[in-house]
C-alpha positions in Angstrom: -27.4 -17.7 -80.5 -29.2 -14.4 -80.9 -31.2 -12.1 -78.6 -34.8 -11.4 -79.1 -36.0 -7.9 -77.9 -39.3 -6.1 -78.4 -40.4 -6.4 -82.0 -38.8 -9.8 -82.3 -35.7 -8.6 -84.1 -32.5 -10.7 -84.0 -29.5 -8.8 -82.8 -25.8 -9.5 -83.1 -24.7 -11.4 -79.9 -23.5 -8.8 -77.4 -20.5 -8.8 -75.1 -22.2 -6.1 -73.0 -25.8 -5.1 -72.7 -26.4 -1.6 -71.1 -29.8 -0.9 -69.8 -30.7 2.7 -68.8 -31.6 6.2 -69.8 -30.3 8.1 -72.8 -30.8 11.9 -72.9 -29.5 15.1 -74.2 -27.2 17.2 -72.0 -27.7 20.9 -72.5 -24.6 22.6 -71.1 -24.8 26.2 -70.0 -21.5 28.1 -69.8 -20.5 31.8 -69.8 -20.0 31.5 -73.5 -23.5 30.1 -74.2 -25.3 26.7 -74.4 -24.3 23.6 -76.3 -26.0 20.1 -76.5 -24.5 16.7 -76.2 -26.0 13.2 -76.2 -25.7 11.9 -72.7 -27.3 10.0 -69.8 -25.0 7.8 -67.7 -25.9 4.4 -69.2 -25.8 5.8 -72.7 -22.4 7.3 -72.0 -21.2 3.9 -70.8 -22.5 2.1 -73.9 -20.9 4.7 -76.2 -17.6 4.5 -74.4 -17.6 0.7 -74.6 -18.2 1.0 -78.3 -15.3 3.3 -78.7 -13.1 0.8 -76.9 -14.2 -1.9 -79.5 -16.6 -3.8 -77.2 -19.7 -5.3 -78.9 -22.4 -3.3 -77.0 -26.1 -2.9 -77.1 -28.2 -0.3 -75.3 -31.8 -0.8 -74.2 -33.2 2.6 -73.4 -36.3 4.8 -73.9 -36.1 7.8 -76.2 -38.5 9.7 -78.6 -38.8 9.9 -82.3 -37.7 13.5 -82.2 -34.6 15.6 -83.0 -33.0 14.8 -79.7 -33.7 11.1 -80.1 -32.2 11.2 -83.6 -29.1 12.8 -82.3 -28.7 10.1 -79.6 -29.2 7.4 -82.2 -26.6 8.8 -84.6 -24.2 9.3 -81.7 -24.5 5.7 -80.6 -24.3 4.3 -84.1 -21.0 6.3 -84.6 -19.4 4.1 -81.9 -20.9 0.9 -83.3 -23.4 0.6 -80.4 -26.7 -1.3 -81.2 -29.8 0.6 -80.1 -32.1 -2.2 -79.3 -35.6 -2.5 -80.7 -38.2 -1.1 -78.3 -35.9 1.8 -77.3 -37.9 4.5 -79.3 -40.9 4.4 -77.0 -41.4 7.9 -75.6 -43.2 10.9 -76.9 -40.1 13.1 -76.2 -36.5 12.5 -75.4 -35.3 13.4 -72.0 -33.0 16.4 -71.3 -30.6 17.3 -68.5 -29.5 20.9 -68.3 -26.0 21.2 -66.8 -24.6 24.5 -65.4 -20.8 24.5 -65.1 -19.1 26.1 -62.1 -15.7 27.8 -62.3 -13.8 24.6 -61.4 -15.6 22.7 -64.2 -18.0 20.7 -62.0 -21.5 20.5 -63.2 -25.0 20.8 -61.5 -28.1 19.4 -63.3 -31.8 20.0 -63.8 -33.7 17.2 -65.5 -36.8 16.8 -67.7 -37.1 13.0 -67.9 -39.6 10.2 -67.8 -38.5 6.6 -67.6 -40.7 3.8 -69.0 -39.0 0.7 -70.5 -40.6 -1.8 -72.7 -40.9 -5.3 -71.2 -38.0 -7.5 -72.4 -37.3 -11.2 -72.6 -33.7 -11.7 -73.9 -33.1 -15.1 -75.4 -29.4 -14.7 -75.1 -27.6 -13.5 -72.0 -24.6 -11.1 -72.6 -21.3 -11.6 -70.9 -21.8 -8.4 -68.9 -25.0 -6.6 -68.1 -24.6 -3.0 -66.9 -27.2 -0.7 -65.5 -27.4 2.3 -63.2 -28.3 5.9 -62.7 -31.9 7.2 -63.0 -33.0 4.0 -64.6 -32.7 2.0 -61.4 -34.7 4.5 -59.3 -37.4 6.2 -61.4 -40.8 4.4 -61.7 -42.2 2.8 -63.7 -39.1 1.8 -65.7 -37.0 0.8 -62.6 -39.3 -2.2 -62.0 -38.4 -3.5 -65.5 -34.8 -3.0 -64.9 -35.0 -5.0 -61.7 -36.8 -7.8 -63.5 -34.0 -8.0 -66.1 -31.4 -8.2 -63.3 -33.3 -11.0 -61.7 -33.4 -12.9 -65.0 -29.7 -12.5 -65.7 -27.8 -12.3 -62.4 -27.0 -16.1 -62.2 -25.8 -16.1 -65.8 -23.6 -13.1 -66.4 -21.5 -10.5 -64.7 -23.7 -7.5 -63.5 -22.2 -4.1 -63.0 -24.0 -1.2 -61.3 -23.3 2.5 -61.0 -26.2 4.3 -59.1 -24.8 7.7 -60.2 -27.1 9.4 -57.5 -29.2 12.4 -58.6 -30.8 13.6 -55.4 -33.1 16.0 -57.3 -34.8 13.0 -59.0 -35.1 10.7 -56.0 -37.7 10.4 -53.3 -36.8 10.4 -49.7 -33.3 9.3 -48.6 -34.7 6.2 -47.0 -36.6 5.2 -50.1 -33.7 5.7 -52.4 -31.3 3.9 -50.1 -33.7 0.9 -49.9 -34.0 0.7 -53.7 -30.2 0.8 -53.9 -29.6 -1.9 -51.3 -32.3 -4.1 -52.7 -30.4 -4.2 -56.0 -27.0 -5.1 -54.4 -27.7 -8.9 -54.1 -28.3 -8.9 -57.9 -25.0 -7.2 -58.8 -21.3 -8.3 -58.9 -19.5 -5.0 -59.3 -20.7 -1.8 -57.8 -19.2 1.7 -58.5 -19.9 4.8 -56.4 -18.5 8.2 -56.5 -17.5 9.6 -53.1 -20.5 12.0 -53.4 -22.8 8.9 -53.9 -21.3 7.2 -50.9 -21.6 10.2 -48.7 -25.2 10.8 -49.7 -26.2 7.1 -49.2 -24.3 6.7 -45.9 -23.5 10.2 -44.5 -22.0 8.9 -41.2 -19.8 6.2 -42.7 -16.2 6.4 -44.0 -15.6 5.4 -47.5 -13.7 2.3 -46.3 -16.8 1.3 -44.2 -19.1 1.9 -47.2 -16.9 -0.4 -49.3 -17.1 -3.1 -46.6 -20.9 -2.7 -46.4 -21.2 -3.3 -50.2 -19.0 -6.4 -50.0 -21.1 -7.7 -47.1 -24.2 -7.4 -49.2 -22.8 -9.6 -52.0 -20.6 -7.5 -54.3 -17.5 -9.1 -55.5 -15.9 -5.8 -56.2 -16.7 -2.4 -54.8 -15.2 0.7 -56.3 -15.4 4.2 -54.8 -14.0 7.0 -57.0 -12.7 10.2 -55.3 -12.1 12.5 -58.3 -8.5 13.9 -58.2 -7.8 11.9 -55.1 -8.0 8.6 -57.0 -10.2 5.6 -56.2 -10.7 2.8 -53.6 -11.0 -0.7 -55.0 -12.2 -3.3 -52.5 -12.7 -7.0 -52.9 -12.9 -9.7 -50.3 -9.4 -9.8 -48.7 -8.2 -6.9 -50.9 -8.1 -3.1 -50.4 -6.3 -0.9 -53.0 -6.0 2.9 -53.3 -5.3 3.8 -56.9 -4.1 7.4 -57.6 -5.8 9.5 -60.3 -3.9 10.3 -63.5 -3.0 14.0 -63.4 -4.3 16.1 -66.3 -5.6 19.6 -67.2 -9.4 19.6 -66.5 -11.8 21.1 -69.1 -14.9 19.8 -67.2 -15.9 16.7 -65.3 -18.9 15.7 -67.5 -18.8 12.0 -68.3 -15.7 11.3 -66.1 -17.4 8.7 -63.9 -19.0 7.0 -66.9 -15.6 6.8 -68.7 -14.1 5.2 -65.6 -17.0 2.7 -65.5 -16.5 2.0 -69.3 -12.9 1.1 -68.8 -13.6 -0.9 -65.7 -16.2 -3.0 -67.7 -13.9 -3.5 -70.6 -11.0 -4.6 -68.4 -13.3 -7.1 -66.5 -14.5 -8.5 -69.8 -11.0 -8.9 -71.1 -9.6 -10.5 -68.0 -12.5 -12.8 -67.0 -12.3 -14.5 -63.6 -8.6 -13.4 -63.4 -9.9 -9.8 -63.0 -10.6 -10.2 -59.3 -7.0 -11.1 -58.3 -5.3 -8.3 -56.5 -2.6 -7.7 -59.1 -5.3 -7.5 -61.9 -7.4 -5.2 -59.9 -4.5 -2.8 -59.5 -4.1 -2.7 -63.4 -7.8 -2.3 -63.8 -7.9 0.6 -61.5 -5.0 2.3 -63.3 -6.7 1.8 -66.7 -10.0 3.2 -65.5 -8.2 6.3 -64.0 -6.4 6.9 -67.3 -9.7 6.8 -69.2 -11.4 9.2 -66.8 -8.3 11.6 -67.2 -8.7 11.7 -71.0 -12.3 12.5 -70.6 -11.9 15.4 -68.2 -9.2 16.9 -70.4 -11.8 17.7 -73.1 -15.4 19.2 -73.0 -18.4 17.1 -72.5 -18.9 13.3 -72.2 -16.2 12.4 -74.8 -14.6 9.1 -73.7 -11.4 7.8 -75.2 -11.1 5.4 -78.2 -9.2 2.2 -77.8 -6.2 3.8 -79.5 -6.3 6.9 -77.3 -6.5 4.8 -74.1 -3.7 2.5 -75.3 -1.5 5.5 -76.1 -2.1 7.1 -72.6 -1.4 3.7 -70.9 1.8 3.3 -73.0 2.9 6.7 -71.7 2.3 5.4 -68.2 3.8 2.0 -69.1 0.5 0.2 -68.5 -0.7 -1.5 -71.7 -4.4 -2.5 -72.1 -5.5 -6.0 -71.5 -6.3 -7.8 -74.8 -10.0 -7.9 -75.8 
């Protein structure tokens, strides 16, 4: 069975379909500026491709220099850029300014309008998140796709909150919570959780996500590790210590490894012992990414090597 996307093109059956923005990160440092293909969903798709997962990205970019750079970048990891994705007059950009500790603040030049889609084949996993789930008019199309697919595949969601691009707190929180019943796995950073629920503890936020239908809630805490919560299970997984170049793409690499492990393990992934291993694998992937500049996630071999050092081999794909 094949998938039909805008333009009627047949695509190789996908293990993971990622839906969301692709853009160019322009990083300002004391040494000057450098550009990287980015955007949280595009980073996740690229990371999955580097881990050997058959992945497609449905996005919105332009037929311009930045769009060509994104296309080449995705293809280098074997990611299928789905037809209909080159639909904008210009490709979005995010300008990141790095602080002394390697953390980044962002300014965006983005529009988000996604072509209507009617996939004929449902992937094993559908991932979405970030700007794509909040910014009109494309956010409505993303929601429609989740409604079409949520009974037929595993849906993962990382809101990757960018306050500068959102409306009021109440509006953004409503959009986020309206999507929760359509998702199975939700990942927040601690910053996301505090912004959405400023008076709640991380443990309480995880409980709230589970109450609203998630099978797994993950809250990452940077160097402090991550909380993984499923019904009847709470795990605190430490980070993997490493020298930090910058934190760009760390959360996306964590999400990439999380999806890859969920895909490899199937229904067994939600058992407590499996969740512990999944959290450890995701932490190792994030550690590799922060050890080098930009959103540069590990390959399968790099992640396998790091896990072997930690005596935690990857699950078989």
